[in-house]
C-alpha positions in Angstrom: 106.8 92.5 73.3 107.8 90.4 76.3 110.0 87.3 76.6 109.6 84.0 78.4 111.5 85.6 81.3 108.3 87.6 82.1 106.2 84.4 82.4 108.9 82.7 84.5 109.1 85.7 86.8 105.4 85.3 87.6 105.6 81.6 87.8 108.6 81.3 90.1 108.7 83.5 93.2 112.5 83.2 93.7 113.1 84.6 90.2 110.6 87.5 90.7 112.3 88.3 94.0 115.7 88.3 92.4 114.6 90.6 89.6 112.8 92.9 92.0 115.9 93.1 94.2 118.2 93.9 91.3 115.9 96.6 89.9 115.6 98.2 93.4 119.3 98.7 93.7 119.0 101.9 91.8 117.0 103.5 94.7 118.9 101.8 97.6 117.4 98.4 97.8 114.2 96.5 98.0 113.1 97.8 101.4 113.6 101.4 100.5 111.9 100.9 97.1 108.8 99.5 98.9 108.7 102.6 101.2 109.1 105.3 98.6 105.4 105.8 98.0 104.7 106.0 101.8 107.3 108.7 102.7 105.7 111.6 104.5 102.4 109.9 105.1 100.8 109.5 108.5 99.4 106.0 108.9 97.8 104.9 112.2 96.9 101.4 113.3 93.3 102.1 112.5 94.0 103.6 109.0 92.0 101.6 106.5 94.5 100.7 103.7 94.1 99.1 100.3 97.1 97.6 98.7 95.9 97.6 95.1 97.4 94.9 92.8 99.2 93.6 95.8 100.9 90.7 94.0 102.7 88.4 96.4 102.6 91.0 99.2 105.9 92.7 99.0 104.5 96.1 99.7 101.7 94.7 101.9 104.4 93.5 104.3 105.5 97.1 104.8 101.9 98.4 105.2 101.0 96.0 107.9 103.8 97.4 110.0 101.8 100.7 110.2 98.1 99.7 110.0 96.1 96.8 111.5 93.5 97.2 108.8 95.2 96.4 105.4 93.4 94.7 102.5 95.3 93.4 99.5 93.5 93.1 96.2 94.8 91.2 93.1 93.3 89.4 90.1 95.8 86.6 90.3 94.9 83.6 92.5 98.5 82.4 92.5 99.8 85.9 93.7 97.1 86.0 96.4 98.0 82.6 97.6 101.6 83.7 98.0 100.6 86.9 99.7 98.5 85.0 102.2 101.5 82.9 103.0 103.9 85.8 103.1 101.8 88.3 105.0 99.2 86.7 107.3 98.2 90.0 109.0 96.3 91.4 106.0 93.0 90.5 104.4 92.8 89.6 100.7 90.3 90.0 97.9 90.5 88.4 94.5 89.2 91.0 92.0 90.1 93.2 89.1 91.3 96.7 89.9 88.9 98.3 87.4 85.9 96.7 89.2 86.6 96.6 92.9 84.0 94.9 95.1 84.1 97.6 97.8 81.5 100.3 98.7 82.1 104.0 98.0 84.4 106.0 100.3 85.6 103.1 102.4 89.5 103.5 102.4 91.7 106.1 103.9 94.7 105.2 101.8 95.1 103.3 98.5 98.6 102.2 97.6 99.9 100.6 94.4 103.4 99.7 93.4 104.6 99.2 89.8 101.2 97.9 88.7 99.7 100.6 86.6 102.1 100.1 83.7 100.5 96.7 83.2 97.2 98.3 82.2 95.8 99.3 78.8 94.9 103.0 78.6 91.2 102.3 79.0 91.8 100.1 81.9 94.1 102.7 83.5 91.4 105.3 83.3 88.8 103.0 84.8 91.1 102.0 87.6 91.8 105.6 88.6 88.0 106.2 88.7 87.6 103.2 90.9 90.3 104.4 93.3 88.6 107.7 93.5 85.3 106.0 94.2 86.6 103.8 97.1 88.6 106.5 98.8 87.1 108.5 101.6 87.0 112.3 101.1 90.5 113.7 101.7 91.8 110.1 101.3 95.2 109.6 99.8 96.2 107.6 96.7 99.9 106.9 96.5 101.8 105.1 93.8 105.2 104.3 92.4 105.7 103.3 88.7 107.9 103.8 85.7 108.6 107.2 84.1 110.6 108.3 81.1 114.1 109.0 82.5 115.3 112.6 82.4 118.9 111.4 82.7 120.0 109.6 79.5 122.3 107.3 81.6 119.2 105.4 82.8 117.6 104.8 79.4 119.6 101.7 78.4 118.9 99.9 81.7 115.2 100.8 81.7 114.8 99.9 78.1 116.4 96.5 78.6 114.3 95.8 81.6 111.1 96.6 79.8 112.1 94.6 76.7 112.8 91.5 78.9 110.0 91.7 81.4 107.2 94.0 80.3 104.8 94.5 77.5 103.8 97.4 75.3 101.6 98.9 78.1 104.8 99.8 80.0 106.1 101.7 77.1 102.7 103.5 76.8 103.0 104.6 80.4 106.3 106.3 79.7 104.4 108.5 77.2 101.5 109.1 79.6 101.2 112.3 81.7 100.0 110.4 84.8 99.6 113.7 86.8 97.3 115.1 84.2 95.3 111.9 84.1 94.9 111.9 87.9 93.8 115.5 87.9 91.2 114.8 85.2 89.8 112.0 87.4 89.3 114.5 90.2 92.4 114.1 92.3 94.5 116.9 93.7 98.3 116.2 93.3 100.1 116.7 96.6 103.6 115.4 95.8 105.5 114.1 92.8 109.1 112.8 93.2 111.5 111.2 90.8 114.1 108.5 91.4 116.8 106.6 89.5 117.4 109.5 87.0 113.7 110.0 86.6 112.9 106.4 85.6 110.7 106.0 88.6 108.0 108.4 89.7 106.2 108.5 93.0 102.9 110.3 93.2 100.7 111.1 96.2 97.3 112.6 95.4 94.3 113.5 97.5 90.6 112.8 96.7 
C-alpha cells in the first residue's frame, strides 16, 4: 500500500527533496547519507562509474566529484530530465535496471541508493545478475537501502515512512537476506554496515 504522498513525491521535486532531507537526518543529513555507500572506496577521475536508478541525480552529484566518467541510468524520463539539469557532468541512459544496454564488464563501480526496495523479488534477482554482468572483474557494487531495524526505537519511524511513501516491495526487502542473494549471484561481500538502528544497510561487494 502507498498513499498519494508517494505519487506527489515523484511528481514534485521540492517535496521529494524535503522528504529525503528529513529521512536523512537519522544518519547526519543528506550529504552524509549520499556518501555512506562510498566510504572506504578509491575512486579515480578515470574510474568508470554507473549510478544505477539514479533518479534526479542526488547521488550522481556526489559521484561526479570523484570521477569524470559517470553514467546515470533510470527508467523514468522525468527523473532523467531533472538529473540532466541538476548534474550536467554525467552521461545519462534511459533503461530498466534489469535489462541494461551496456556490454559485459564495462564498469569499475556500480552504485545504487535506496532503489532496490522498489523491485519485485524476480526483478531484484535479475538486476543483481545484470550488475554482475556489467561490472569488470574485481569491480565493486555498492548500495544503501532499507533493513529491518535491530533497535526497536526505529521501527515506528521506518514503518510510518514505508506506509506513507513506499509499496509492498519495501516490506519484502526487510524480510530479504540481501547478503545471501548477492553471494548466490556470485558476488563476494567485502563490507556490510548498519545505520539508524539497523534500519539502513550499506553493502559493498566485489565481482
